[in-house]
C-alpha positions as CSV (number, residue, x, y, z in Angstrom):
1,M,60.6,-32.5,-4.7
2,D,58.5,-31.5,-2.1
3,H,58.7,-27.4,-2.0
4,Y,57.7,-25.4,1.2
5,D,57.5,-21.7,1.8
6,L,59.4,-22.0,4.8
7,I,61.5,-24.7,6.3
8,L,63.2,-24.7,9.8
9,R,66.2,-27.1,9.4
10,N,67.8,-29.3,12.0
11,G,66.6,-27.9,15.2
12,V,65.7,-29.2,18.4
13,V,61.3,-29.6,17.9
14,I,59.2,-29.5,21.0
15,A,56.1,-31.3,19.8
16,D,54.8,-34.2,21.7
17,G,58.0,-35.0,22.8
18,R,61.3,-33.8,21.8
19,C,63.1,-34.5,18.4
20,R,65.6,-33.1,15.8
21,A,63.8,-32.6,13.1
22,D,62.9,-30.2,10.2
23,V,59.8,-28.4,9.9
24,G,58.1,-27.5,6.5
25,C,55.5,-24.7,6.4
26,I,53.2,-23.5,3.3
27,G,50.5,-21.0,3.2
28,G,51.1,-20.0,6.7
29,K,50.2,-23.7,8.2
30,I,52.6,-26.5,9.3
31,A,52.8,-29.0,6.5
32,A,55.4,-31.5,7.5
33,I,57.9,-32.3,10.2
34,G,60.7,-34.7,10.0
35,D,63.9,-35.0,7.7
36,L,63.0,-32.6,5.0
37,R,66.7,-32.7,3.7
38,T,65.5,-33.4,0.2
39,A,62.7,-30.6,0.0
40,S,63.2,-27.2,-1.3
41,G,61.9,-23.8,0.1
42,A,61.6,-20.4,-0.9
43,Q,63.4,-19.6,2.8
44,V,65.2,-22.2,4.6
45,I,66.8,-21.4,8.2
46,D,69.5,-23.4,9.9
47,C,68.1,-24.0,13.5
48,T,71.1,-26.1,14.0
49,N,71.9,-25.8,17.9
50,L,68.7,-23.8,18.4
51,T,65.2,-24.9,19.5
52,V,62.0,-25.1,18.1
53,L,59.2,-24.1,20.0
54,P,55.2,-23.9,19.3
55,G,54.5,-20.0,19.3
56,L,54.4,-19.1,23.0
57,I,51.7,-17.1,24.2
58,D,51.4,-14.7,26.5
59,P,47.3,-14.6,28.1
60,H,47.6,-11.9,30.5
61,V,48.3,-8.4,28.6
62,H,47.6,-4.8,28.9
63,L,48.3,-2.9,26.0
64,R,46.6,0.0,27.7
65,D,45.3,1.4,24.0
66,P,43.2,3.4,23.7
67,G,44.6,5.6,26.6
68,D,48.0,7.1,27.0
69,P,50.6,6.8,24.2
70,R,53.4,7.8,26.7
71,V,52.9,4.6,28.5
72,E,51.8,1.8,26.3
73,T,50.8,1.0,22.3
74,F,49.3,-1.7,20.3
75,L,52.7,-0.7,18.4
76,G,54.9,-0.6,21.2
77,G,53.7,-3.4,23.3
78,T,53.4,-6.4,20.4
79,R,56.9,-5.0,19.1
80,G,57.9,-6.0,22.7
81,A,56.3,-9.0,22.5
82,V,57.9,-10.4,19.3
83,L,61.2,-9.1,20.5
84,G,60.8,-11.3,23.6
85,G,59.5,-14.2,21.2
86,I,55.6,-14.2,21.8
87,T,53.7,-14.9,18.9
88,T,50.2,-14.5,20.4
89,L,48.8,-12.5,23.4
90,F,45.4,-11.7,25.1
91,D,44.7,-8.0,25.7
92,M,43.0,-6.8,28.8
93,P,39.5,-4.7,28.7
94,N,40.2,-2.3,31.2
95,T,41.4,0.8,28.4
96,A,40.2,4.4,28.6
97,E,37.6,3.3,26.9
98,P,36.5,-0.4,28.5
99,V,35.4,-3.1,26.5
100,T,32.3,-3.5,27.4
101,S,30.0,-3.9,24.3
102,R,30.0,-5.7,20.8
103,D,30.5,-1.6,19.7
104,R,33.5,-0.9,21.8
105,L,34.7,-4.5,21.0
106,E,34.6,-3.8,16.9
107,R,36.3,-0.5,17.8
108,K,38.9,-1.8,19.3
109,I,39.5,-4.5,16.5
110,E,39.4,-1.7,14.0
111,L,41.8,0.3,16.3
112,M,44.5,-2.6,15.8
113,S,44.4,-2.7,12.2
114,G,48.0,-2.5,10.8
115,Q,49.4,-1.6,14.6
116,I,49.8,-5.1,16.0
117,W,53.0,-7.2,15.2
118,C,51.7,-10.5,16.6
119,D,48.3,-11.9,17.0
120,V,45.9,-10.6,19.5
121,G,43.1,-12.1,21.0
122,L,40.5,-9.8,23.6
123,Y,39.2,-9.7,26.6
124,L,35.7,-8.5,27.1
125,A,34.8,-6.7,30.7
126,A,31.9,-8.1,32.4
127,T,29.8,-5.3,34.4
128,K,26.9,-5.4,36.6
129,T,24.7,-4.0,33.6
130,N,25.9,-6.1,30.7
131,S,25.1,-9.5,32.0
132,V,22.6,-10.3,29.6
133,E,24.8,-9.5,26.7
134,L,28.0,-11.6,27.9
135,G,26.7,-15.1,26.6
136,T,26.1,-13.4,23.1
137,L,29.3,-11.2,23.2
138,E,31.5,-14.4,24.4
139,Q,30.8,-15.9,21.2
140,Q,32.4,-13.3,18.7
141,E,35.3,-14.9,17.1
142,N,38.0,-12.6,18.9
143,V,37.0,-13.0,22.2
144,C,39.3,-15.1,24.1
145,A,37.2,-14.5,27.7
146,I,35.0,-12.8,29.6
147,K,37.1,-10.9,32.4
148,V,35.4,-9.9,35.7
149,F,36.9,-7.9,38.5
150,L,36.5,-9.1,42.0
151,G,38.4,-6.4,43.4
152,S,41.2,-3.8,42.6
153,A,39.2,-2.4,39.6
154,K,37.1,1.3,39.9
155,G,33.7,2.3,38.1
156,E,31.6,0.3,36.2
157,L,34.5,-2.9,36.0
158,L,34.0,-3.8,39.6
159,V,31.7,-6.5,40.1
160,D,32.5,-7.3,43.7
161,D,28.9,-8.7,44.8
162,D,28.3,-12.3,44.9
163,A,24.5,-12.0,43.5
164,S,26.2,-10.0,40.4
165,V,29.2,-12.7,40.1
166,E,26.5,-15.2,40.1
167,T,24.2,-13.6,37.5
168,I,27.3,-13.3,35.4
169,M,28.2,-16.6,35.4
170,R,24.8,-18.0,34.7
171,D,24.5,-15.8,31.2
172,G,27.1,-18.2,29.2
173,A,29.2,-21.6,28.7
174,R,32.8,-20.4,28.2
175,R,35.1,-20.3,30.7
176,I,35.3,-17.1,32.6
177,C,38.0,-15.1,33.7
178,F,38.8,-13.8,37.2
179,H,40.7,-11.1,39.1
180,S,40.1,-12.7,42.7
181,E,40.6,-10.0,45.2
182,D,37.7,-9.5,48.0
183,E,37.0,-5.6,47.8
184,T,35.5,-5.0,50.9
185,R,38.6,-6.5,52.9
186,L,40.7,-4.4,50.5
187,Q,39.0,-1.1,51.4
188,E,38.9,-2.3,54.7
189,R,42.6,-3.0,55.1
190,K,43.6,0.6,53.4
191,K,42.3,2.3,56.5
192,L,45.3,0.6,58.6
193,F,47.9,2.1,57.0
194,L,49.6,5.7,56.5
195,A,50.8,7.7,53.5
196,G,54.2,7.2,53.0
197,G,55.3,3.9,54.5
198,P,57.5,1.1,52.6
199,H,56.6,-0.3,49.5
200,R,56.6,-3.9,51.3
201,L,53.4,-2.8,53.1
202,H,51.5,-3.3,50.0
203,A,52.0,-7.0,50.9
204,D,50.3,-6.4,54.1
205,W,47.3,-4.5,52.7
206,H,46.4,-6.9,49.9
207,D,47.0,-9.8,52.2
208,V,46.8,-13.3,51.6
209,E,43.1,-13.4,53.1
210,C,42.2,-10.8,50.5
211,A,43.1,-13.3,47.5
212,F,42.2,-16.2,49.8
213,L,39.0,-15.1,50.4
214,G,37.7,-14.1,46.7
215,T,39.0,-17.2,45.4
216,R,36.9,-19.5,48.1
217,R,33.7,-17.2,47.0
218,L,34.5,-18.0,43.1
219,A,35.1,-21.6,43.9
220,A,32.0,-22.1,45.7
221,L,30.1,-20.0,42.9
222,A,31.3,-21.9,40.4
223,R,30.6,-25.3,42.0
224,R,26.7,-24.0,42.5
225,T,26.6,-22.6,38.5
226,G,28.4,-25.4,37.0
227,R,30.2,-22.7,35.2
228,P,34.3,-23.5,34.6
229,I,36.3,-20.3,35.8
230,H,39.9,-19.3,35.5
231,I,41.5,-17.9,38.2
232,L,44.1,-15.3,37.2
233,H,47.7,-14.8,39.0
234,V,47.0,-16.8,41.7
235,S,49.3,-15.5,44.4
236,T,48.9,-17.5,47.8
237,A,49.8,-21.5,48.9
238,E,46.5,-21.5,50.7
239,E,44.7,-21.1,47.0
240,L,46.9,-23.3,45.5
241,S,46.3,-26.1,48.1
242,Y,42.4,-24.8,48.4
243,L,41.8,-25.3,44.6
244,Q,43.1,-28.7,44.2
245,D,39.5,-29.8,45.3
246,F,38.0,-27.6,41.9
247,R,40.2,-29.1,39.2
248,D,36.9,-30.2,37.3
249,L,36.1,-26.4,37.1
250,V,38.7,-24.5,38.0
251,T,42.1,-23.7,35.9
252,T,45.0,-21.5,37.4
253,E,47.3,-19.1,35.9
254,L,50.4,-17.9,37.9
255,L,52.8,-15.2,37.0
256,V,56.5,-15.0,35.9
257,N,56.8,-12.2,38.6
258,H,55.4,-14.8,41.5
259,L,57.9,-17.2,40.1
260,T,61.0,-14.7,40.0
261,H,61.1,-12.8,43.0
262,F,59.7,-12.6,46.3
263,G,59.4,-10.2,49.4
264,P,60.4,-8.2,51.4
265,D,63.9,-8.4,49.3
266,I,61.9,-7.3,46.1
267,Y,60.6,-4.1,47.9
268,D,63.9,-3.2,49.4
269,T,65.9,-3.4,45.8
270,H,62.8,-2.1,43.6
271,G,60.7,-0.3,45.4
272,G,57.5,1.3,43.6
273,F,58.9,-0.9,40.7
274,A,58.1,-3.7,42.7
275,V,54.5,-2.9,43.6
276,M,51.5,-4.9,41.5
277,N,48.0,-6.4,42.2
278,P,47.7,-9.1,43.7
279,P,51.2,-8.4,45.4
280,I,54.5,-10.1,45.4
281,R,54.7,-12.3,48.4
282,D,56.8,-14.1,50.4
283,R,59.4,-16.9,50.0
284,R,56.6,-19.4,51.5
285,H,54.4,-18.4,48.4
286,Y,57.4,-18.4,45.7
287,D,58.1,-22.0,47.0
288,A,54.6,-23.1,46.8
289,A,54.2,-21.6,43.2
290,W,56.9,-23.7,42.3
291,A,55.6,-26.7,43.9
292,A,52.5,-26.2,42.0
293,V,54.0,-25.9,38.6
294,R,55.9,-29.4,39.2
295,D,52.6,-31.1,40.6
296,G,50.6,-30.0,37.6
297,M,48.5,-27.6,39.4
298,V,48.8,-24.8,36.8
299,D,47.4,-24.2,33.4
300,C,49.1,-21.2,32.5
301,I,51.8,-18.6,33.3
302,G,51.4,-15.3,31.9
303,S,53.1,-11.8,32.5
304,D,50.2,-9.6,33.3
305,H,52.0,-6.8,31.3
306,A,50.5,-3.7,33.1
307,P,52.8,-0.6,32.3
308,H,52.6,3.0,33.9
309,S,54.8,6.0,33.5
310,R,57.5,6.1,35.9
311,E,56.0,9.1,37.4
312,A,53.3,7.3,38.4
313,K,55.6,4.1,39.7
314,E,57.8,6.7,41.5
315,R,55.0,8.1,43.6
316,P,55.3,7.5,47.2
317,W,53.0,4.4,48.8
318,P,50.4,3.8,48.8
319,E,49.6,5.9,45.9
320,T,51.8,3.8,43.6
321,A,50.4,2.9,40.3
322,A,50.6,-0.7,40.6
323,G,51.5,-2.8,37.8
324,L,54.4,-4.1,36.4
325,T,55.5,-4.4,32.6
326,G,56.6,-8.0,31.4
327,V,55.6,-9.2,27.8
328,Q,59.0,-8.6,26.6
329,T,60.8,-10.0,29.3
330,L,58.4,-13.1,29.8
331,V,60.1,-15.8,27.8
332,P,63.8,-15.0,28.9
333,V,63.2,-15.1,32.6
334,M,61.5,-18.4,32.3
335,L,64.2,-19.8,30.0
336,N,66.6,-18.8,32.8
337,H,64.2,-21.0,35.0
338,V,64.6,-23.8,32.6
339,S,68.5,-23.4,32.7
340,E,68.6,-23.5,36.1
341,G,66.5,-26.6,36.8
342,R,62.7,-25.3,38.0
343,L,61.0,-26.8,35.4
344,S,61.6,-28.6,32.2
345,L,61.5,-27.1,28.6
346,E,58.5,-29.6,27.9
347,R,56.8,-28.1,31.0
348,M,57.5,-24.5,30.2
349,V,56.1,-25.3,26.6
350,Q,52.5,-26.9,28.3
351,L,52.3,-23.9,30.5
352,M,52.9,-21.2,27.8
353,A,51.7,-22.9,24.5
354,E,49.5,-25.8,24.9
355,G,47.8,-24.4,28.5
356,P,46.5,-21.2,26.9
357,A,45.4,-22.3,23.7
358,R,43.4,-25.6,25.6
359,V,42.0,-22.9,28.8
360,Y,40.7,-20.4,26.3
361,G,40.0,-22.5,23.2
362,L,42.5,-20.8,21.1
363,A,42.2,-22.1,17.5
364,N,45.0,-23.5,15.6
365,K,47.6,-22.5,17.7
366,G,49.7,-24.1,20.8
367,R,51.4,-27.2,19.3
368,I,54.0,-27.9,16.5
369,A,51.5,-30.2,14.6
370,I,50.5,-30.8,11.2
371,G,47.8,-27.9,10.1
372,Y,48.3,-25.9,13.0
373,D,49.3,-22.2,12.1
374,A,53.0,-22.2,11.5
375,D,53.8,-20.1,14.8
376,F,57.2,-21.1,16.3
377,T,59.5,-19.5,19.5
378,V,63.0,-20.3,18.0
379,V,65.0,-20.0,21.0
380,D,69.0,-20.5,22.0
381,P,69.2,-22.2,25.4
382,D,72.7,-21.5,25.9
383,R,72.5,-18.0,25.0
384,R,73.6,-15.7,28.1
385,R,72.4,-12.1,27.9
386,T,71.3,-9.6,30.9
387,I,68.0,-7.7,30.4
388,E,68.3,-4.3,29.9
389,Q,66.3,-1.2,30.2
390,D,67.2,0.2,26.9
391,W,66.1,-2.9,25.3
392,I,62.5,-2.4,26.2
393,A,60.1,-1.4,23.3
394,S,57.2,-0.3,25.3
395,P,57.1,3.7,25.7
396,C,57.3,3.5,29.2
397,G,60.8,2.4,28.9
398,W,61.4,0.2,31.8
399,T,61.3,-3.2,33.2
400,P,61.5,-4.6,36.6
401,F,64.0,-7.4,35.2
402,D,66.4,-4.3,34.6
403,G,70.1,-6.4,35.1
404,Y,68.4,-9.6,35.5
405,E,70.8,-12.5,34.0
406,C,69.7,-15.1,31.6
407,T,70.7,-18.5,30.4
408,G,68.4,-18.8,27.4
409,W,67.0,-16.0,24.8
410,P,64.8,-16.0,22.0
411,A,66.4,-15.6,18.5
412,M,63.3,-16.2,16.5
413,T,59.8,-15.4,16.4
414,V,57.8,-16.4,13.4
415,I,53.9,-15.6,13.1
416,R,51.7,-17.4,10.2
417,G,55.0,-18.9,8.5
418,Q,56.3,-15.3,8.5
419,I,60.0,-14.4,10.3
420,V,59.0,-11.7,12.4
421,M,62.1,-11.3,14.5
422,R,65.4,-12.4,14.0
423,E,68.3,-11.9,16.4
424,D,66.9,-8.4,18.1
425,E,65.7,-7.1,14.6
426,V,61.9,-6.7,13.8
427,L,61.3,-7.3,10.3
428,G,58.7,-6.3,7.8
429,S,55.7,-4.4,8.9
430,P,53.0,-4.8,11.6
431,S,51.0,-7.8,9.9
432,G,49.6,-9.3,12.9
433,R,45.9,-10.9,13.4
434,P,42.8,-10.6,15.7
435,A,43.4,-14.4,17.0
436,G,40.0,-16.6,16.4
437,F,38.7,-18.8,19.3
438,S,36.2,-21.9,19.7
439,T,33.0,-20.5,20.4
440,A,32.0,-24.2,22.2
441,G,32.2,-24.5,26.1
442,L,35.7,-25.4,27.0
443,S,37.2,-28.0,29.3
């Protein structure tokens, strides 16, 4: 009789299609998929009426650590991730000590030890002065990508001129990620607005052309250098249409916020708790985002989890802090979109497991397949539940999805064969690891 460390029994499994099957795990890896009724297991979980997904990935998270522990921490953010069904996340580099060098990368990995509930990949930030190191730094095992802020950044993290961006693109081979807004236009437009205006003006300040101009510049540089790029949080219909001609070099990410809310309504109901960069736009861009999901133009969906204190979110516009929480609510909200027919569960898995693993070169994750890490997001597709503020694990304690009614909810989070969350209870101790990535050039 075969024996496994863990058997997930009789669930609907999303693995190169959809089937009812058992999944057996040994040593943190997937060892068998099929009929395991005659097998034994140290731990056997009945998944009848549940759906077993590959461990879902949030490729765009700001854990803010090191920073202000009253707002976010490794411990709080990753606890929220596993409560929400996320098994791996990629953490952005714009922390109190920006991750711009090998020494800072190593310090951040040390800080994470014993503090993360899920696996975590790390971005490195490009600057105008560290480009000669990037080709080497991107090869570090736990680096998911180099991140470049073309706009909406301060100090050394702002890289806003084409010459510097091209230099960065020519030092390295792996796909490089961009915040695509044109900083010059942003600063010019800021002068047009008076303090204390309505929050809906945020979408006028960070207008469509700010994003589209940045993306046109980046696509041209990608074509000139041959460097593959990934444009984060694409927010406009214009960008999505334009990038159809650059699919050989450019991959794209959408945010759950741009797929769920639209202006001006969201600003009237949420005020500063709807302010983010790039902004939530009007219904035309929302519709274009969903069309792009259906047409295969989108590679990844993320949360851009970027917590701030309530005080910072409640400041008068335009001093309102830009950024929303989201790592814990990403899976429930996307499951609700599945329930309401906007995409299939299989397409959700492509965008939230297979896509991030492919774009970033995440090793041994993103699929339910023999030899892959035994990472699973087990969901109840029929469970109805309302997202509430007191469910949020991040120290800031708020969510823009408060009161959002979901059909579909994460029931269990499994990481490398260990059950870390079951029915809203986080189990064991923080045993997440730095995620590993391929160091080859990516397609």
